[in-house]
N, C-alpha and C positions, 0 to 999 in steps of 0.2 A: 280740445288741447289741454285744458285744466284737468279734465278726467283722466287723461293719459298720464300726465305728471303724477297724479295722486296714485294711480295704479302702479307706476314704477316705484314710487316711494314706499308703497305697501309691499311690493315684491322684495325691495332691498331690506325692509324690516324683517320680513320672514326669513330671508336668507341669513341676515345677521343673528336672528334668534336661533336658527338651526346651527350656526357656527358655534354658538356658545356651548352647545351640548355635544356636538359631534366630535370635537377635538378631545374632550375627555373620554368619550366612547372609543375613539380611535386608540388612545394610549391604553386604555383598559384592555381592549381586545388584543393589541399587540403584546402588552405586558403579560397577560394571562397566557398567551401562546409561548412567549419566551420562557416563562417560568416553568411551563410543562416541558418544553424541549430541553432546557437546562437540567431539569430533574432527571429526565430520561437519559441524557448523556452522561451525567455524573453516575447514575445507576449502572450504566453500561461499563464505565470505568471501574467502579468498584466490584463489579461482577466479572472483571477481566474478559470483556467482550469488545474491547477496541481492537481496531485493525493494527497490523504491524507498522503502518506508516506513522502512527502517532509518536513512536519512539524517535523517529527522525526529526520531526517537527519540534518535539520537546528538547532533544539535545541541540539542535540548531538555535532555538530560542534561548536556551540557557547559556550556550557558548557566547551568543551575542550579548546577552546581559552581562557576561563576565570577560568582556574585553577581546574575545575572538569572534568577530562577526561571521555568522553562518557556518561556523565550523561544525562538522559532524563526521563521525567515523563509521557509522553503521553501514554505509554503502561502499566502503573502501575508496580507493583512489586518493586524489589529493585532498579530499575531505572538505570541499566547499559546497554547501548546499545550493548555491546559485549556479553551480555547474550542471545541476539536474533540473532545477526549476528557478527560473529567474524571477524572484519575488522580493526585491529589495525593500518594498513598502513594509514588509514585516518588521522592519527595524523599529518602527514606531511603537511596536508592542514591548520591546526590550526593557525599558524603564519599569513598566508595570509588571513584567515577568519577574524582574529582580525583586520586586515587593511581594509577589505571590508566586514563588517557583514551583509551580505544580501543573501537571497536564490539565487539571480541571480549569485553570485560568484560560487555556486555549479553547476548551470546550464552551466556556461561558462567552468568550470573545466572538466565536463563530456564530453562535445563536443570536447574540446581540446585534452583530452586523446584518444578519438576515432580517431581524425584527425592525431595525431602523429603515429597511428599504421601503416600509409602508409610508414614510413621511413624504418623499417626492412623489410616489404613486398617488397618494391621497390628494395632494395639492393639484396634480395634473388632472385627476378625475374630477375633483370638485369644481374646477373651472369649467369643464365641458358638460358635466352631467348633474352638477348640484351636489351638495354635501350628503344627502341620504343615499343616492345612488353610488356616491364615492365610497361610502362606508360598506355598501354591498360589494364593490370591487375589492376592498380591503379583506372582506370576509372570504371572498373567492381566493384571494392570495393566500390567506393563512389556512385555507382547507386544501390548497392545491397539493396533490400527493407527490408530484416530483420535488417540490420544496421540502416536504417532510423528509424524504429520503435523503435530499442534499444536507439537511440539518443533522440527520442521524448517522451519517457516514463520517463522524469524527471531524477534526479540524483539518482543513485544507486551505492553501493560501488563496484559492479562487473565491472563497467565502468573503473575503475582504473586498473584492471587486464588485460584488452584487449591488450594494447601495450606490456605488460610484457608477456603474453601468446604468442603473435606474436613473439616477440624476442626470447623467449624460444624455440619456435617450429623451427624457421629457424636455430637457432643454433644447435639444436638437429639434424636436417636432415643434416647439414654441419658437424656434428660430433665435434662441438666446446662445449664439454660436460660441462666444467666448467661455461662457460657463460650461458648455457642453464639451469643449476641447480640453479645458482644464481638468474636468472630472475624467475624461477619456485618458489623458496622459497619466493621471494618478492610477487609474485601473490597469494601465499597461504595465505598471511598476508592481502590480500584484500577481501577475501570471503571464508568462510569455506568449501564451495563445491569444491574448487580447489584442495582439498586433493585427491579426486577421480581422477582428472586428473593427479596429481602427481604419484599416484600408476600406472596409465597407461603409464606415461612416463618411470617409472622404468622397467615395463614389456617390453616396446618397446626397451629400451637400452639392455635388456638382450637377448630377442628373435630375434630381428631384426638386431641389431648391434653387437651381439655376445659378448657383454662386461658383462659377466655374473655376476662377483662380483659387479660391480658398479650398474648394473640393480637391482640385488636383494637388495642391500644396499638402493637404492633410494625407491623401492616399500615397503620394510620393514619399513624404517624410516617413510615414509608417512602413512602407516597403523598404526604404533604405535602412531604417532602424532594424527591421526584421532580419535582412540580409546580414548586417553587422552583428546582430545578436546571435543568430543561429550558426553563422559560418565562422565567427571570430571570438566574440566574447564568451559564449557558452563553452566552446571547445577549450579556450585558453583557461577557464576556470575548472575544467574537468580533465586536466592532465594531457590535453591534445586530443582527446577522444571526441568523436561526433556526438551530436545530440542524442541522449539515451532513448528517446521515444520514437525515433524513426522505425524502430522495430514493430511498432503498432500499425505500420502501413506497408507490410511485406508484399501484398498484392501489387501495389504500385511500384516497389522497388526498394533498393537498400539505401539509395542516396537521393538527395533532392533532385538531382539531374534525371535520374532514372524515373523518379516519380512524375516529373514534369513530361517526359517523353511518353509515359503511359497515358497520362491525361490527354495529351494532344493526339497521339497516333493510335490508341486503342480504346475507342469510345465504347465498344461493346463490353470490354473488360470492366470499364468503369460503371457502365449501366447495370451489369449483373452485380457489381460490388455494392452499389447503393440501394438496389431494389430487393434485397432479400426480405423474406417474411418478417424476421425479427426487427428489421429496421423500419419497415412499414408500420408494424405494431407500435414501435417507439413513437413515431409521428402521431399515430392515432391516439396514444395515451397522453401525449402533450396537449392535443387540441380538444379532446372530448371534455375535460373538466371545465373548459371555458365555452362549452356549447359550439365549438367551431368559429366563434366570433373573430378571432385573429385573422382568419382568412378574409374577412371583410374589411379589415383594417388596413387598407392600402392608403399610402405607401409605407407606414412604419413597419409592416410585416416584412418588408425587405430587409430590415435590419437583422432578422434571424438567419438570413442565408449564409453568411461566413461561417457561423458556429455550426449550422446544420451540415454544411459542405464538409468541414474537417471532421466532423463526427461520423458522418456517413461513409467517408472514405476509408475509415480505419477498420482493420481486421479485429480489433480488440473488442470483444463482445460487450464488455462492461460500458464502453463509451456510448453505445446506443441502447441503454436500458434506463428506464426512470428509477431504477432501484439504486442508483449511484449518484455521485455528486457531479458528473459530467455534464448534466443538464442545466447546471447553475446559470452559465452565461446566457442561455436562452430565455430564462424566466422573465427578466425585465422587459425584454422586447415583445414577448407574447402578450404580456399584460397591457403595455402601452398600445399595441395593436387592438386589443380587445376594447379598450376605452375609445379609441378613435372609431371602431366599428359601431359601437352603441351610439356615439354621437351622430354618425352617418344614418343609422337606422331611425333615430329620432326625428331626423329631418324628412324621412319619407312619410311616416304616418304615426300617429300616437299609438295606434293598435299594435303595429309592427314593433314599436318600441316596448310596449308592455309584454308582448309575446316574447321578445328577445330577453327581457329580464326574468320572466318566468322560466325560459329555457335555461338561462345561466343558473338560476337557483336550483333547478332540478338536477342540471348536469354536475354542479359542484357537489351537491349532497350525495348523489348516486356514486360518483367517482371517488369521493372520499371513503364512502362505505366499501366500495370494491377494491380500492388499491392502496389506501393509506396504511403506513405502518404504525399509526398513533392508535391509542385506545379507541375502540368503536369501529376501526377498519378491519377488513378480513386479513390484511397482511400483518396485523399487530401480533407480535410474539412475546407474550408476557415473560416467559423464562429468560429472554435476553436481558431483561431489566431487573431480574430477582437476584439479590444479594444474599448469599448464604453465610452461615458461620464459618464454613470452610473457606470462603472467598475472604472473609475478614481476617482469619488466621494467616492466609497466604500474604495479604497486605501487610500484616504486622511482621511477618517473617522477612519480607523484602525490605522493610524500613530498618532492619538491623544491619544492613550492609553498610559499612563506613562510607560517608560521601566522598572521601578521596580514594577509594579503592577502585580498581579496574574491574569491569563486569562484562561478561559475555552472555547473551540471552537471545531469544527469538520469540516470534508469535505475539502473545498477548502481554508478555512481561516487560519489553523495553520501555514502554511508557512510564512504567513505575520506577525505573532505575536510571533513566537517561539524563539526569541533572549531574553530568560528569563529562570530562573530556575524553577519558578512555572507556570506550564502550564499543563492543564488538557483536556481530551477529554470528552465531554458530553455524558452521557449514558453508558460509560464504567467504570467498575461497580460503582455504587453509585452516578451517576449524577454529578453536578457541585461541590459538596463538597468532596474533597479528603484529605484535611488536618484537623486533629481533631480540632473541635471548631473554625474553621476559614474558613469563607466563601470565595469562589473565588470573586475577586473584579470586574471583568469585564466578560461578556458573549458576545461572537461574534458568531452568529448563523444565518442561513438562515431562513427567515420567511417561513412557509409552504405555498405551493400554494393552492388556493381554491379546495376543494374536493379531495385533495391529501392525501396519506398515506405515512408517513415519519417516520424517526428515532427520538429518543428522543431529546428534547431540553428543556430549562427551561419551566415550572418548574416540569417536569413530573416524573423523576426517583429520589428517594430520599433514603438516608441511614436510616436503622432502627437498633437500639440497642435493645437487648431483654429486654422487661419490661419497657423501658424508652420512655418518650414522644418523638413524632416525631418532629424533628427540620427541619424547611424549611427556608433556607436564601431567602430573597426577593430582587427583583431588580426593578430598574426604567428604562423604556425605554429611552435612550438617543436620538437615531435617528434610523430611518428606511430608507434605501436607495432604489432607483429604482432597483438597481441591485439585491435586496433581502436580503441584509445584514441588520440585526438588531443588534444594539449594546446596551447592558444593563449594568447598574452600580449597585453594591451592595448598598442597602439603609443604611446599618449599623446594628449593633447587636440590637439596640433598636427596629428596625422595623421588626426582624426576627419573624417567627411564631413558637410557641411551641404547638403542638396539643396533647391534652390528649388522652390516649389509651383507646380503646374499646375491640379490639381482639375478634370480633364476626365471628365465622366460618360459611360460607355458602357452598352451593353445588359448584361443579366444582373446588374445591381447592381454592376458593376465601375467603379471610378474610378482613373484615373491621377493619383496624388496628387503626385508629385514625381520629378524626374530631375536628373542632374547628373554631375560627374566628381570623382574624389578629388583631393586636393591635389597629388599628383605628376603627375596627368594634365594635358592641355591645359586652359586656363582657360575655364570655361563662361561664355558670354555671348551676345551677338547674333551672333557668328561664332567658331567654334573654328578656330584655325589649326593646321594639321598638314601632313604630307607624304604622298606616295604610298607605299604598302607599310607604313604604320604602323597601330597598332591603338589606337582610341579606347576607353578603359575607362569606358563609360556605365553608370551605375547607374540603375534605375527602382524606384519604390515604387508598388505597386498595392494598392488597398483593396477588400475585398468587403463591400458593404453587406448582402447577403442570403446564405443558404446556397447553395452551387453544387453541382449534381449532374452537371456535366460538367467535363472537364479543359480548361483554357484554356491556349493558348500565346501567349506575348507576343513582340512583334516590333519591330525597328528597321529602317527602310529608309532608305538614303541615295539620293537622286534628283537628277537634273540638272534644268536649266531647263526641259526639255521633259517632265519627269515620269518620265523612264526610270530604272529602278533601276540603280545601280552597285555597291551593297554592301548586305548585309543580315545580320541575325542573328535567328534564331526559336528560342525555347527556353521551356520551362517553368521555374518557379522551382526553384532548387537542382538543375538538371539533371534534373528529373523526380522527384527524391526527395520533394518536397513539393508534390504537385498541388493545384489549386484545391479539389478534392473534399475535402480534409483540412483546410482553413483554419479552418473553424468548429469544429473539434474542440477547439480550444484557447481561443478567446475570440470574442466577438462583434464583428463589423465589423473583422476583423484587417486590418493593413496589412503586406504582405510585400515585402521589397526584396531584390535580388539584382543581380549585375553582368552586363551584356550587352556583352561585348567586340566592338566593330565593327572587323573587319579590312578595310583598304582595299586594293584591287588595286595591284599595282606599277606597272601601266600606266594608272592613272586620270589623266585630263588635269588639269592645274592649273585652278582656277576656283572658283566658289561652287557649293555643293550644299545642299539642304534635308534636315534630319534629321527623320524622321517616326517616330511611335510608334503602335502599334495592337496589336489582340489578335484571335485567332481560335479557334474551336472545334477542339480537337486532333484529334478523330476525323473531323469532316466537312470541315475546313479552311474553314468558313464564317466570313467575317470579322464582327466585332462592329461595330455602328454607334454613332456618338455620339448622345446623346440631344438635342443642341442642333441636329441636322440638319446638322452640318458634315461629314458623310461618314464614312469608316472610319478616317481618320488624323487626327492632331494634330501640328502642326509644334512641335518642341521648340526647335530653334535651327538656325542655318546653319553649315556647315563650309566653310572656305576652304583648299583644297589648294594649298600654296605650290609654286612651281617647284623 
């Protein structure tokens, strides 16, 4: 008995000795990992490689820090971020964002949140496997490729839930249910989808831990809160519209009722949906870096099921790829299951335990090499993090925009200019003008590459009011950078264009809505007066009533009294960068306007000419006919060439 007490005392001393150095090593490992990820994320920002979502988060956070909680204008509608993603927990960041109002604050915050996740994981693993093996688990966590992609896909509100979900999971397995539920409730305030995880927690408490009343209460409360949130709160915050992301489950249906009916009555459809090769590969890539150990981690592995189910049922391919942040809620549960699995294997035999540890080391190293986007991994793309002088010049140019000015932008630029209330996305719906009778003051857009097809930018998509002239705000180019950024400034109301209506219907659902000239051009009327050798800056606005599967070229012809052409201009909108096949990608019945400069020959005789407008199929050059039987052309006005 004395020998046994001495041995236990010796074991405690060794454990305490290990504790003294493992905590510093833990923070050194996680700190180095966080420093690397923060540097990479900031490099992405400076290199203009962040996704378009960052502008939404920046504006929502800036607005919250300046007295308008969760206001954002980038997605249109009522302008409440919570109507798209219910993440009120983000409000805790607002005071800090007020001190550092920059997209980089959010990038640092999301990496820090992921790095802090190691603390509850280490405590959990240390208790079951000892401090040294717990550090090995932390190393596997920090080398986990899905975590790397999660960290490098910019800030998303779900990042705030990961340390909370980890703490909740380890407390649940340790049967510290109060702590688990508190962390779970906080995680539910970070993203609406955590509701499904909360229902799973309730079922786990009831069936696995045999705490029937508490489990049923948790599952019921989460279900009722989910119904209230998805059917009442989110629609009310989104102008009455239903939850935006139902569209990612089209195979199941358009509404929650249709989705539930499909799940119950069409099991083969559901089976085909969840068993595609890409989704099976997704599960494989989640498990292999952990040597498949989570599969032995019963019952905690059951906690992954709610997230796996809602991901696998989606039609949205990004949700079942480790290359995006959608895997984030799975990561805590997979690692908790892996720890429980190792504890179980150690109880079988010491050799099996050692073999499992060796397999884990090999799996995490090989997987990091094969799939990680960090330096050393084959998915690492160094150009993504390379900041050029052109990038720096573009950042300097964006910084010249006055902080109280309204800005329209898209792509990689909104994150740089989103610290303002008036911010618009070009091409969504209605182009750069989103406030009645008030043009956006600055446009920050990427210049189209030669021969490229791209999304709308100034001045292509415009608003149209029934029967009213078409108003087009006009902009002057301030600067174009080598990075591709072009910055435009509104010229002012006196230089905006108001094009008179024509409303002539053509084949293919195309309507010539309006045409005219800018204020500095010749006066538009019954006869435009000009001279030989001059250029008439004609603008036309065409509307597509239905989706077009062919590219259409628009045409202006100047003809003499005998109908002989003396000048013409034929072009697609935006010089082909915005073909008609793309128009319906952004809104229904889009109206697209552009300039059609008509150059008159130097030797054109003085006299009166007719200016005709029409359109033809680009590939076949077959002209479109008017639906009123008026032929292939419509007369806009007359042109008088002065001597």
